[in-house]
C-alpha positions in Angstrom: 125.5 141.6 80.1 124.1 145.3 79.7 120.3 143.9 78.0 120.3 141.4 80.9 120.3 143.9 83.5 118.2 146.9 82.0 116.0 144.0 81.8 116.1 142.8 85.1 116.1 146.2 86.3 112.5 147.3 84.9 111.5 144.2 86.0 111.9 145.2 89.2 110.6 148.4 88.7 107.4 147.3 87.4 107.2 145.0 90.8 108.0 147.7 93.0 105.6 149.9 91.8 102.6 147.4 91.3 102.7 147.0 94.6 102.9 150.4 96.0 99.6 151.3 93.6 97.9 147.8 95.6 99.4 149.3 99.2 97.8 153.6 98.4 94.2 151.9 96.2 94.3 149.7 99.9 94.7 152.3 102.5 92.0 154.3 101.3 90.2 151.8 100.6 89.8 151.3 104.2 90.3 154.6 105.2 86.7 155.0 103.2 87.7 159.1 102.1 90.6 160.3 101.5 90.3 162.9 104.2 91.6 159.9 106.0 94.8 159.1 104.4 96.9 156.8 106.8 100.5 158.5 105.7 102.3 155.3 108.1 99.7 152.9 106.7 101.5 153.7 102.9 104.8 153.7 103.8 104.4 150.9 105.2 103.2 149.1 101.4 105.3 151.3 100.3 108.2 149.7 102.1 106.6 146.3 101.5 106.8 147.0 97.4 110.2 148.5 97.2 111.5 145.0 99.5 108.7 142.7 96.6 110.9 143.8 93.7 114.3 143.7 94.3 113.7 139.9 95.4 112.2 139.5 92.1 115.2 141.3 90.2 116.8 139.4 91.7 115.4 135.8 91.5 115.3 136.5 88.0 119.1 137.3 87.8 119.7 134.7 89.3 117.8 132.6 86.5 119.1 134.4 83.7 122.7 133.1 85.7 121.4 129.7 85.5 120.6 129.1 81.7 123.9 131.0 80.5 126.1 128.3 83.2 124.5 125.9 81.6 124.4 126.6 78.1 128.2 127.2 78.6 128.5 123.9 79.9 127.0 122.1 77.2 129.7 123.6 74.8 132.3 122.2 77.4 130.9 118.2 76.5 130.9 119.5 73.6 133.5 120.8 72.2 135.8 119.8 75.4 138.9 121.2 72.7 137.5 125.3 72.4 136.0 125.6 75.8 139.0 124.5 77.0 140.7 128.1 75.4 137.8 130.4 75.7 136.4 129.8 79.1 140.2 128.7 80.7 139.5 130.2 84.0 143.4 131.0 85.0 145.4 133.1 82.4 146.4 132.7 79.5 148.7 134.4 76.6 146.9 137.1 76.0 145.4 136.9 79.9 142.1 136.1 79.7 140.8 135.8 83.7 137.8 138.2 84.5 137.3 138.3 80.6 133.0 139.2 79.9 131.3 136.8 78.9 129.7 138.8 76.0 132.9 138.8 73.8 133.4 134.7 74.7 130.0 133.7 73.3 131.4 136.3 70.4 134.6 134.6 70.4 133.0 131.0 69.9 130.9 131.9 67.0 134.1 131.1 64.5 133.9 127.3 66.0 129.7 127.5 66.0 129.3 128.4 62.7 131.9 126.2 60.4 129.0 123.5 62.5 126.3 125.0 61.5 127.2 125.1 58.2 127.6 121.0 57.9 124.5 120.5 59.7 122.7 122.6 57.0 124.8 120.7 54.6 124.0 117.1 56.4 120.4 118.6 56.4 120.2 118.8 52.5 121.9 115.2 52.0 119.2 113.5 54.1 116.2 115.0 51.9 118.7 114.2 49.2 118.1 110.3 50.4 115.1 110.3 51.1 113.6 111.9 47.8 115.4 109.3 45.3 114.3 106.9 47.9 111.1 107.4 47.0 112.4 107.1 43.1 114.0 103.9 43.6 110.5 102.8 45.2 108.8 104.0 42.6 110.6 102.5 39.8 110.1 99.4 41.7 106.4 99.9 41.7 106.3 100.1 38.2 108.0 96.9 36.7 106.9 94.2 35.4 109.6 91.9 37.4 107.7 91.1 40.7 110.4 92.3 43.9 110.6 90.5 46.8 113.2 91.7 49.7 113.6 89.2 52.7 116.0 91.0 55.5 118.5 88.4 57.7 115.7 86.3 59.5 113.6 86.3 55.9 111.2 88.3 56.9 109.7 90.4 53.9 110.6 94.0 54.1 109.2 95.0 50.9 107.3 93.2 47.6 105.7 96.0 44.3 102.7 95.8 42.8 104.1 93.6 39.8 104.3 90.7 42.8 100.8 90.7 44.0 99.5 88.8 41.2 102.4 85.7 42.3 101.2 85.6 46.1 97.2 87.0 45.5 97.0 88.6 48.3 97.4 92.6 49.5 101.2 93.3 50.0 100.4 94.7 53.6 99.1 91.7 54.4 102.1 89.6 54.3 104.8 92.6 55.5 106.7 91.1 57.9 105.9 87.4 57.5 108.4 84.8 56.8 109.1 83.9 52.7 107.2 80.9 53.8 104.1 82.2 54.4 105.2 85.0 51.7 105.9 82.7 48.4 103.5 78.9 49.6 105.5 77.9 47.0 107.9 74.8 46.9 109.7 75.7 44.6 110.5 79.5 44.6 110.6 78.8 48.3 113.7 76.2 47.7 115.4 78.6 46.2 115.5 81.4 48.6 116.6 78.5 51.3 119.4 78.2 49.3 120.2 81.4 48.7 120.2 81.7 52.7 121.9 78.3 53.3 125.0 79.1 50.5 125.2 82.3 50.2 125.2 82.6 46.0 123.2 83.3 43.5 121.0 81.3 42.0 118.1 81.8 38.6 115.7 78.5 38.3 112.8 78.6 35.8 109.3 76.3 36.8 105.9 75.9 37.2 103.4 77.9 39.7 100.1 76.6 40.2 99.4 79.6 42.7 96.8 81.1 42.2 97.0 79.9 38.3 99.2 77.8 36.8 102.3 80.5 34.8 105.9 79.4 34.4 107.9 82.0 36.5 112.0 83.2 36.6 113.5 83.6 39.6 116.5 84.6 40.3 117.6 85.4 44.2 120.7 86.9 45.9 122.4 87.2 48.3 122.9 91.0 49.8 125.0 91.9 52.2 128.8 93.0 52.9 131.0 90.9 50.7 133.9 88.9 51.8 132.6 89.5 55.8 130.2 86.9 55.8 127.5 88.6 57.3 124.3 88.5 55.0 122.2 91.7 55.3 118.4 89.7 53.6 118.0 87.8 49.8 116.6 89.9 47.2 113.9 86.9 44.8 112.9 88.4 41.0 110.4 86.8 39.5 109.2 87.4 36.0 106.7 85.9 34.6 107.5 84.5 31.8 104.3 82.6 30.4 103.4 84.5 27.9 107.1 84.6 26.1 107.1 80.7 26.1 103.3 80.0 24.7 104.7 82.1 22.2 107.8 79.9 21.7 105.6 76.7 21.6 103.0 79.1 19.0 106.3 79.2 16.5 107.8 76.2 17.1 103.9 74.3 15.9 103.6 77.4 13.2 107.2 76.3 11.8 106.0 71.6 12.0 102.1 72.4 10.8 103.8 74.3 7.6 106.5 71.9 6.7 103.7 69.4 6.9 101.1 71.0 5.7 103.5 72.0 2.3 105.0 68.4 2.4 101.5 67.6 1.1 100.4 68.7 -1.5 104.8 68.0 -2.9 104.7 64.8 -2.2 101.1 64.4 -4.5 102.6 66.7 -7.2 105.7 65.2 -7.3 104.6 61.4 -6.8 101.9 61.6 -9.6 104.3 63.9 -11.9 107.2 60.7 -12.2 104.2 58.2 -12.5 103.3 60.5 -15.9 107.1 60.3 -16.4 107.0 56.6 -16.2 104.9 56.2 -19.2 101.7 56.5 -17.8 101.8 59.6 -19.9 100.5 57.8 -23.3 97.1 56.8 -21.5 94.8 59.6 -22.2 92.6 57.5 -19.4 95.6 56.9 -16.7 97.1 60.5 -17.4 94.1 62.6 -17.1 93.0 61.9 -13.5 96.3 62.4 -12.6 96.6 65.8 -14.4 93.9 66.9 -12.7 94.9 65.8 -8.7 98.4 67.7 -10.2 96.4 71.0 -10.9 94.7 70.8 -7.7 96.9 69.8 -4.9 99.5 72.3 -7.0 96.1 74.9 -6.4 96.0 74.2 -2.6 100.2 74.8 -2.5 99.3 78.4 -4.3 96.5 78.9 -1.5 98.7 77.5 1.5 101.4 80.4 0.9 98.9 83.0 0.1 97.1 82.5 3.2 100.6 82.2 5.5 102.3 85.5 3.3 98.3 87.6 4.2 99.6 86.5 8.2 102.9 87.5 7.7 101.8 90.5 6.8 98.7 90.8 9.1 100.6 89.9 11.8 102.9 92.8 11.5 99.9 95.0 11.9 99.6 96.7 8.5 98.4 100.3 8.2 94.2 100.9 8.0 92.5 103.4 5.2 89.9 104.0 6.9 86.2 104.3 5.5 82.4 104.5 5.8 81.8 101.1 4.0 77.9 99.9 3.2 78.4 96.4 5.1 75.1 94.6 2.9 77.8 95.4 -0.7 80.4 93.7 1.1 78.2 90.4 2.0 76.7 90.5 -1.6 80.2 90.5 -3.4 81.4 87.7 -1.0 78.2 85.8 -1.8 79.1 86.4 -5.4 81.9 84.5 -5.1 81.2 82.0 -4.1 77.7 81.2 -5.1 79.1 77.9 -7.2 79.5 76.4 -3.8 75.9 77.1 -2.8 74.8 76.4 -5.2 76.8 72.8 -5.7 75.5 72.2 -1.7 71.8 73.7 -2.5 72.8 76.3 0.3 70.4 79.9 1.0 72.0 82.9 1.9 70.0 85.4 3.8 71.2 88.6 3.2 68.8 90.8 6.4 71.3 94.0 6.7 69.7 96.6 6.5 70.2 98.8 3.3 71.9 102.2 4.8 74.2 99.8 7.6 77.4 101.5 7.1 80.8 100.6 9.5 84.7 102.3 9.0 86.0 99.9 7.7 89.8 99.0 5.9 87.1 98.2 2.8 89.9 95.9 1.9 90.8 93.9 5.1 86.6 93.9 6.2 86.1 92.1 3.0 88.8 89.3 3.7 87.4 89.0 6.8 83.2 88.8 5.4 85.4 86.4 2.6 86.5 84.4 5.3 84.0 83.7 7.6 81.5 83.0 5.2 83.6 80.2 3.2 84.3 78.7 6.4 80.3 78.4 7.2 80.0 77.5 3.5 82.6 74.7 3.9 81.5 73.2 7.2 77.8 73.3 6.1 75.5 70.7 6.1 73.5 70.1 2.2 70.8 72.3 2.0 70.8 74.5 5.0 71.4 78.1 5.2 73.7 80.8 5.6 72.7 84.2 7.3 74.3 87.9 7.7 73.4 90.3 10.3 73.6 93.3 11.9 72.8 95.9 14.2 74.9 98.6 16.2 75.0 100.3 20.3 76.5 103.8 21.0 79.9 102.8 20.6 80.1 99.4 18.3 78.9 98.1 15.0 78.4 94.6 15.1 77.9 91.8 12.2 77.4 88.0 12.5 77.6 85.4 10.6 75.2 82.4 11.3 74.8 78.7 10.0 73.7 75.1 9.3 76.7 73.6 9.9 78.3 71.1 12.4 79.0 73.1 15.4 81.9 73.0 17.2 82.6 70.9 20.3 83.1 72.7 23.1 86.3 71.6 24.1 88.1 72.9 20.5 85.9 76.1 21.0 89.1 77.6 22.6 91.8 76.6 19.9 89.9 77.4 16.7 91.3 80.6 16.3 94.8 78.9 16.6 96.4 78.5 12.8 96.4 75.0 11.3 94.0 74.4 14.2 91.2 72.4 12.8 88.7 71.1 14.3 87.2 68.0 11.2 90.4 68.0 10.3 90.4 65.0 6.9 86.4 67.2 6.1 89.1 70.3 6.3 91.9 69.1 3.7 88.6 67.4 1.5 87.7 70.9 1.0 90.7 72.2 -0.2 91.2 74.5 3.4 94.3 76.4 5.2 93.2 75.9 8.0 95.2 79.9 8.3 91.0 81.2 7.7 89.6 82.0 10.9 93.9 82.6 12.5 93.9 85.2 9.3 90.0 86.7 9.9 90.7 86.9 14.1 93.9 89.3 13.3 92.4 91.4 11.0 89.3 92.3 13.6 91.9 93.4 16.7 94.1 95.4 13.8 91.1 97.5 13.7 91.1 97.5 17.6 87.9 95.3 17.7 86.6 92.0 18.6 85.0 88.5 17.0 83.2 85.9 19.6 82.1 82.8 18.3 78.6 80.4 20.5 78.2 77.0 18.4 77.1 73.2 20.3 77.9 70.6 18.1 75.2 70.0 16.0 73.4 73.2 16.0 75.6 75.5 14.0 77.7 78.6 13.8 77.1 82.1 15.5 80.4 84.2 14.7 80.0 87.7 15.7 82.6 91.2 14.9 82.4 94.4 17.2 84.1 97.0 15.4 84.5 100.5 17.3 82.0 102.8 15.5 84.7 106.0 14.2 87.1 104.4 13.5 90.3 103.2 15.9 89.7 103.3 18.8 91.6 101.6 22.0 88.5 100.6 24.1 88.2 97.2 25.2 84.8 95.6 23.8 83.1 93.4 26.4 83.0 90.0 25.3 79.7 87.6 25.5 77.5 85.6 23.4 76.4 86.9 20.4 72.6 86.4 21.2 73.1 89.8 24.1 73.1 91.5 21.3 70.6 90.8 19.0 72.7 88.5 16.7 70.8 85.2 15.4 71.9 82.6 17.0 72.2 78.3 16.2 68.2 77.0 16.7 66.2 80.3 16.6 65.9 82.9 14.1 66.1 80.0 11.1 65.5 81.9 8.0 62.6 80.6 5.6 63.3 78.9 1.9 
């Protein structure tokens, strides 16, 4: 209170001095010289300045009092009980009538201090809630499961990034829209609508054909207070299980194929053995062909079991022992192993790989890749045809290709030739002793090197298999897929080697 009175007195004095100085200079200006100074005019200005100073002080004092009264009224509304105790005009037990306002405000401090502390705690709690909300949103956005949150009216309020492939539209365009417009799938819409209607969670697996065909497992849960019948919305979690179901199908087909492939040679061996035991063993002209069939089928059975074991080991991604390998020697060794088959069909081999061409790979695995590709080229080739090998490189990858002049691969089969036990010409493959696992083994071995294998073929015009291996060892970089001819590999129909 004393500070406020000092402030008012200072302002009033300042206003009075201002007007007095103005009266003095105005008098001098009007009279023209100090000698003609008029004292009556100066006294009039002095009195006028003092009067305005007093008037300004009164106005300032009234404004300060009005502000304090407003603050006290606000405190009364905020704390009715406390203001009744502290601001009562009558005499209380301690005789508070006429108590100075400064003392009153000091005694309000015990009431305001806990409130200020509580407000501080509340503000920190709100900050923590916002941090948790941001953390939860980040977690939801990084999930691979598509999450949709619809409010009580069925409008979309939230969706994470995994939901984009399911709706094929920007999420910003979908917020606030009803679930029928967002999902665009009859089964999903029906599932969500059923949860809104019954209030019970539901789960179902079905096919989605937009924007592409996939298998989705959807789990829909109602949100809201239990037992009160109120619904604040619905949560939809949709998981893409297409790859899982594909692997389950592949596993089931693999078991069936293995059973069938093993059953064929075992049945032949058993049948001819029983025939020999029934009396044919004593007839050399009958026994010898039967024994040759038993030997051939047992060798086929051995190759099949060996390939299955190799594929099983390769699928577990074995540790590779990388080394710098001269590729021309690998192809030469493969030709030596298959030379008898080359001679039998009258095939010629063109090794176009430069002498100094080196790739970084596991030597044993690389030999297995080359041998399987060469054997495949011989097996499906024409009489007196050719097999050619070529290699090149760029800044990131080393490439090599195996070309044949064989029967080619129909376009409908190109996407499946790397599947286990898949054969383009099943009768011819079994007749030649193939197991149907060679290209599957090659694909897994190339992928173990973080490489890529591609194929270009035309029915009746031959086939080119191209392998790309990262330079400098295993790399996580993705090799851009494309036709082998784009990298300079030989393609069917041109660059035929001469005799």
